[in-house]
Each structure stands twice: as C-alpha cells, then as structure tokens.
C-alpha positions as CSV (number, residue, x, y, z in Angstrom):
1,X,42.2,11.5,-58.3
2,X,39.2,8.4,-57.6
3,X,36.6,7.0,-59.6
4,X,34.6,6.3,-57.5
5,X,31.5,7.6,-57.5
6,X,29.7,10.0,-55.4
7,X,27.3,7.7,-54.3
8,X,26.2,3.9,-55.2
9,X,24.3,0.9,-54.4
10,X,24.7,-2.7,-54.9
11,X,21.8,-4.9,-57.2
12,X,20.4,-7.1,-55.1
13,X,17.6,-9.5,-56.4
14,X,14.9,-10.4,-54.6
15,X,15.1,-13.6,-53.7
16,X,18.5,-13.2,-53.0
17,X,17.4,-10.7,-49.5
18,X,17.0,-11.9,-46.1
19,X,13.7,-12.0,-45.4
20,X,12.4,-8.0,-43.7
21,X,10.4,-8.0,-40.7
22,X,9.2,-5.0,-40.0
23,X,7.8,-3.7,-36.4
24,X,5.2,-5.3,-34.9
25,X,4.7,-8.0,-37.2
26,X,3.6,-5.7,-39.8
27,X,3.7,-6.4,-43.4
28,X,3.3,-3.7,-45.2
29,X,4.9,-0.3,-43.7
30,X,1.9,2.6,-45.7
31,X,3.2,6.0,-47.0
32,X,0.8,8.5,-48.0
33,X,2.8,11.2,-49.4
34,X,1.4,14.4,-50.3
35,X,4.1,16.4,-52.1
36,X,2.8,20.4,-51.2
37,X,4.4,22.0,-54.3
38,X,5.0,25.4,-55.0
39,X,6.0,26.8,-58.4
40,X,8.0,30.4,-59.6
41,X,5.4,32.2,-61.1
42,X,7.8,33.2,-63.6
43,X,11.8,33.3,-64.6
44,X,12.8,37.1,-66.2
45,X,14.7,36.0,-69.2
46,X,14.0,32.4,-69.7
47,X,12.9,32.2,-73.0
48,X,12.2,28.3,-72.4
49,X,9.1,27.2,-70.7
50,X,9.6,26.4,-67.1
51,X,9.4,22.5,-66.1
52,X,6.0,21.6,-66.0
53,X,6.0,19.3,-63.2
54,X,3.5,16.7,-64.8
55,X,1.5,17.3,-67.4
56,X,-0.6,21.3,-67.6
57,X,-3.7,21.7,-67.5
58,X,-3.7,23.7,-70.8
59,X,-1.1,22.1,-72.3
60,X,0.2,25.1,-74.8
61,X,3.8,26.2,-73.1
62,X,4.4,29.6,-72.6
63,X,8.0,31.3,-72.3
64,X,9.7,30.9,-68.9
65,X,9.4,35.0,-68.3
66,X,5.7,35.4,-68.6
67,X,3.1,34.1,-65.9
68,X,0.9,31.2,-67.2
69,X,-2.4,31.9,-65.5
70,X,-4.0,29.2,-66.5
71,X,-1.0,26.2,-64.9
72,X,0.2,28.6,-62.0
73,X,-2.9,29.2,-60.6
74,X,-4.6,25.5,-61.4
75,X,-1.4,24.5,-58.9
76,X,-2.6,27.0,-56.4
77,X,-6.2,25.7,-56.4
78,X,-4.7,23.2,-54.4
79,X,-3.1,25.5,-51.2
80,X,-5.6,27.8,-51.5
81,X,-8.4,24.6,-51.6
82,X,-7.5,21.5,-52.1
83,X,-4.9,20.2,-49.0
84,X,-7.1,21.4,-46.4
85,X,-9.8,19.1,-48.1
86,X,-7.3,16.6,-48.5
87,X,-6.6,18.3,-44.6
88,X,-9.8,16.7,-43.1
89,X,-9.8,13.5,-44.8
90,X,-6.4,12.7,-42.6
91,X,-7.2,14.2,-40.0
92,X,-10.8,12.4,-39.7
93,X,-9.2,9.1,-40.4
94,X,-6.3,9.4,-37.9
95,X,-3.8,8.9,-40.4
96,X,-0.5,10.6,-40.4
97,X,0.7,11.3,-43.5
98,X,4.0,12.7,-44.6
99,X,4.5,16.1,-46.5
100,X,7.2,17.2,-48.7
101,X,7.7,21.2,-48.4
102,X,9.7,23.4,-51.0
103,X,12.2,26.2,-49.9
104,X,9.6,28.4,-51.2
105,X,6.4,27.1,-50.1
106,X,7.4,27.9,-46.4
107,X,8.2,31.2,-48.3
108,X,5.0,32.1,-50.0
109,X,3.1,30.0,-48.0
110,X,4.1,29.7,-44.9
111,X,0.5,28.6,-42.8
112,X,0.0,25.6,-45.3
113,X,3.1,24.5,-42.8
114,X,2.0,25.8,-39.3
115,X,-0.3,24.2,-40.1
116,X,0.7,20.7,-40.4
117,X,3.2,21.1,-38.1
118,X,0.2,21.5,-35.6
119,X,-0.4,17.9,-36.9
120,X,3.2,16.2,-35.8
121,X,3.4,15.3,-39.4
122,X,6.8,15.2,-41.3
123,X,8.3,17.1,-43.7
124,X,10.5,16.4,-46.1
125,X,12.3,19.1,-48.0
126,X,11.6,19.2,-51.7
127,X,13.9,21.5,-53.5
128,X,13.9,25.2,-53.0
129,X,11.9,25.6,-56.5
130,X,9.7,23.0,-57.6
131,X,10.5,23.9,-60.7
132,X,14.1,23.9,-60.1
133,X,15.5,21.0,-61.0
134,X,19.1,19.7,-59.3
135,X,19.6,17.5,-62.6
136,X,19.8,21.1,-64.0
137,X,22.9,21.3,-61.3
138,X,25.1,17.4,-62.7
139,X,27.9,19.2,-63.9
140,X,28.0,22.0,-61.6
141,X,28.3,20.1,-57.8
142,X,28.8,23.0,-55.9
143,X,25.8,25.0,-57.4
144,X,24.5,21.5,-56.4
145,X,25.0,21.4,-52.8
146,X,24.5,25.3,-52.7
147,X,20.5,24.9,-53.0
148,X,20.4,22.1,-51.4
149,X,22.0,23.5,-47.7
150,X,20.2,27.1,-48.9
151,X,16.2,24.2,-48.8
152,X,17.5,22.9,-45.4
153,X,18.6,26.3,-43.9
154,X,15.0,27.3,-44.8
155,X,13.8,24.3,-43.3
156,X,15.8,24.2,-39.8
157,X,14.2,27.9,-39.6
158,X,10.9,27.2,-40.2
159,X,10.2,23.9,-38.7
160,X,12.3,24.5,-35.5
161,X,14.4,20.9,-36.3
162,X,17.2,19.5,-38.9
163,X,16.0,17.5,-41.8
164,X,15.7,13.6,-42.3
165,X,14.7,12.9,-45.5
166,X,14.7,14.4,-48.1
167,X,12.1,13.9,-52.2
168,X,14.2,16.1,-54.6
169,X,11.4,17.5,-56.9
170,X,10.4,15.5,-59.3
171,X,12.1,13.5,-58.7
172,X,15.4,14.6,-60.1
173,X,17.9,14.0,-57.7
174,X,22.0,13.8,-59.6
175,X,24.4,11.0,-58.0
176,X,25.6,14.2,-56.0
177,X,22.2,14.3,-53.9
178,X,22.4,11.3,-51.8
179,X,26.3,12.6,-50.5
180,X,25.4,15.7,-50.1
181,X,22.7,14.2,-48.4
182,X,24.9,11.9,-46.1
183,X,27.0,15.2,-45.4
184,X,24.7,16.9,-44.3
185,X,23.2,15.0,-41.4
186,X,19.7,12.9,-43.5
187,X,19.5,10.0,-42.7
188,X,16.3,9.7,-46.2
189,X,17.6,9.4,-49.5
190,X,14.1,9.3,-51.7
191,X,13.8,9.4,-55.4
192,X,14.6,6.6,-56.3
193,X,11.5,4.1,-58.1
194,X,13.5,1.0,-57.7
195,X,12.3,-1.4,-54.9
196,X,9.4,-1.7,-52.8
197,X,11.8,-2.1,-50.1
198,X,14.7,0.5,-48.4
199,X,18.5,-0.6,-49.3
200,X,21.5,1.5,-48.2
201,X,23.2,3.8,-50.2
202,X,26.5,4.3,-50.0
203,X,28.2,7.9,-50.8
204,X,31.2,9.4,-49.7
205,X,30.3,10.6,-46.0
206,X,28.8,6.9,-46.0
207,X,26.0,4.9,-46.3
208,X,21.9,7.1,-46.7
209,X,18.8,5.2,-46.9
210,X,16.8,4.8,-49.4
211,X,13.2,4.9,-49.3
212,X,11.3,4.6,-52.8
213,X,9.0,6.4,-53.8
214,X,6.8,5.6,-56.6
215,X,5.5,7.0,-59.6
216,X,2.9,4.6,-61.0
217,X,0.7,4.7,-57.5
218,X,0.7,8.3,-57.5
219,X,-2.5,10.4,-57.8
220,X,-0.9,12.3,-61.1
221,X,-1.0,9.5,-63.5
222,X,-3.3,7.9,-61.6
223,X,-5.9,10.7,-63.1
224,X,-4.1,13.8,-64.2
225,X,-1.8,11.4,-66.8
226,X,-3.7,8.9,-66.9
227,X,-7.4,9.6,-67.2
228,X,-8.8,6.9,-64.4
229,X,-11.9,8.3,-62.6
230,X,-12.3,8.1,-59.1
231,X,-13.9,4.3,-59.2
232,X,-10.2,3.1,-60.9
233,X,-8.6,5.3,-58.9
234,X,-9.8,3.6,-55.8
235,X,-9.6,0.3,-57.1
236,X,-6.3,0.2,-58.1
237,X,-5.3,1.5,-55.2
238,X,-7.0,-1.2,-53.3
239,X,-4.8,-4.2,-55.9
240,X,-1.5,-2.7,-54.9
241,X,-2.2,-3.1,-51.7
242,X,-3.6,-6.3,-51.5
243,X,-0.5,-7.5,-53.4
244,X,2.0,-6.6,-51.0
245,X,0.1,-7.2,-47.7
246,X,0.0,-11.0,-49.5
247,X,3.9,-11.4,-50.6
248,X,4.5,-8.7,-47.4
249,X,3.7,-11.7,-45.1
250,X,7.0,-13.2,-46.1
251,X,9.2,-10.3,-46.1
252,X,8.1,-6.7,-45.5
253,X,7.0,-4.3,-48.1
254,X,7.2,-0.3,-48.8
255,X,3.3,0.7,-50.4
256,X,4.0,5.0,-51.3
257,X,0.9,7.2,-52.2
258,X,1.8,9.7,-53.8
259,X,-0.7,12.9,-53.7
260,X,-1.0,16.5,-54.1
261,X,-3.8,18.5,-53.1
262,X,-4.3,20.1,-57.0
263,X,-5.2,16.9,-58.0
264,X,-6.3,14.7,-55.2
265,X,-7.7,17.6,-53.6
266,X,-10.7,18.0,-56.4
267,X,-13.6,17.5,-54.5
268,X,-14.5,14.7,-57.4
269,X,-11.6,12.7,-56.4
270,X,-11.1,13.4,-52.7
271,X,-13.2,10.2,-52.2
272,X,-10.4,8.0,-53.8
273,X,-8.4,9.1,-50.5
274,X,-11.2,8.8,-48.3
275,X,-12.1,5.2,-49.7
276,X,-8.7,3.7,-49.8
277,X,-8.1,4.7,-46.3
278,X,-10.8,3.5,-44.4
279,X,-10.2,0.0,-46.1
280,X,-6.4,-0.7,-45.5
281,X,-7.1,0.3,-41.9
282,X,-9.7,-2.3,-41.5
283,X,-6.5,-4.2,-41.8
284,X,-3.9,-6.0,-39.4
285,X,-0.2,-6.1,-40.3
286,X,-0.4,-2.0,-41.5
287,X,2.5,0.2,-40.6
288,X,1.8,3.8,-40.7
289,X,5.4,5.3,-40.7
290,X,6.6,8.1,-41.6
291,X,10.5,8.1,-43.5
292,X,12.9,9.5,-40.7
293,X,11.3,6.4,-39.2
294,X,11.2,3.6,-41.7
295,X,15.0,4.9,-42.6
296,X,17.1,4.6,-38.2
297,X,15.3,1.1,-38.2
298,X,16.6,0.6,-41.3
299,X,19.5,1.7,-40.2
300,X,19.2,-0.2,-36.5
301,X,17.6,-4.0,-37.4
302,X,21.3,-3.5,-40.4
303,X,23.4,-2.4,-37.1
304,X,22.0,-5.9,-35.8
305,X,22.7,-8.2,-38.2
306,X,26.9,-6.5,-38.9
307,X,27.3,-7.4,-35.2
308,X,25.5,-10.7,-35.4
C-alpha cells in the first residue's frame, strides 16, 4: 500500500520561479468572487450549533436543531435583495464575476442561478450545503466523495455542462478533495490561500491547477469581521491592487476579491464595490478571467514549457 498522500504540491519560493506572463501582457488577473450560499435552516437532532460560515449578526449560538431566525434571515437578505444590487453594479460596469454556488441554492433559489446563467458568468460549485464542511468527512473519504459527486451532478443538471472549478464551503477541503475533483474531470481547485499565482497540485489522478483564493481581500474580513468603514474598504482594495499591479510587471499576479451578497450587498457598502471596479477598469494590463480560463491557460503554459 502506497504512503503517497492523495494530493500534494511542491514548495517553490517566488524568487525560484520563471516569470509568469499572462495573456495580452496583463500584470494582474483579477477575479471578483460572488459567493452565493445556502445554509440549512436546521438539522434534526443536532444539539451542537451548525457551522455559521462567518461572524453572526446575533452572536449567541443556538442548537443546530433550532431555526436561528435572526442569522438565517440575515443571510437570506443576500438572496432576496443583496445579490440583485451586486448584479446591477457588475451589469452597469461590464465586468463578469465568478459565482460560487452550493448545491442546495441551485435547488432552493433557482431564480438566482438562472440570472447568473443568463449573464454568462462563471458558476463554480461550492459544496452541497454551506454549513456541511468537507472536513467533517476527513476520515471518511467515501462520504466526502459522495458529497462532491452529488453537488457536481446537480450542477451539471442545472447549469447544463460539467463543472470545471471548485471552491469548498468555508474553504475547508481535505487532502482527498483535489484528487476527487481531478478524478471527476475538473481543472481548478481554489481552496488554498498560499500564493498570488496559479500552480499545480499533484493528485493520485494527475495534476489539477490551484487558483488561489484570498480570505483577507474579502468582504467578511473587511467589514463583518474587521468592522471597516466603506471608505476603509475602498482604500484597502486599491492598495492591494496597486501593489500587485506593480509586482505583476515582472511576473503576473492573481487578485481575488471575495464577496457575499448579505455583506457587500447592503446599501451602505455597495459603493465600495462600485468605486473599486471603476478604479481597476481605468487601469491597463488587467485581465478579468474566470477560474476555468486561468486553469486551462496555465495547463497549456505548463505543457508548452515541458515540451520546450
């Protein structure tokens, strides 16, 4: 029996890498990620609180078998109001975000998914339920595989094509997750926070591209956790972009902006998103790819380098 882990990656410090040159000379590959999520209202018989997926609007945790009306409806604001406000900003400014979606939201809130499909934006599966983490199955890989398979099957049924990228809910995957995704034909895994560039993850079924996420450049950490003002948030986004854009002149960088409709979609925060998009659109050498586009481009690049 092999001791090889189901997935692994090499540690390659930035100075030891060849320069990364994005298409059309872009310095920054900028991804706006709208996380379209669905929490189960309750779980019968579960006395421990359900995973909240971020700071609660009312902090006192309830048993998992009790509907937490304040926190559940706070999140639902994003589905009823916030997402449409966010969509309006992207529509008017002509930038296509990447949207993650739980399997349950494809069932329970199909109207939102259909609106994303109508716009041609990328949809990325994001577990079956937001509160059901893959790490719960860290010692039961068959069950983890079943959850992933169920989510991917619903995705293909609703979206009309197989998924190509994956982001685990709460960015909580296991060492088995990249291998299962590669087995099922996906090209991008997005849970890791450790880089500003794509790189290859080796799995038992072959390589899959890591398209890194960011939990710092994220409306939860900026506003809900960090209590930043709208003005502070705009400044943070601009500072991050400017630094990555300058560094990207030498070797390309990814900037991921994580968004949640019940956070950024509030009336007093939407200006941060609008102003930042206007700012980056005024700059040159910016690429607005989907995760699938980054991964397929990077795989081709690695293939060309391997052949040269």
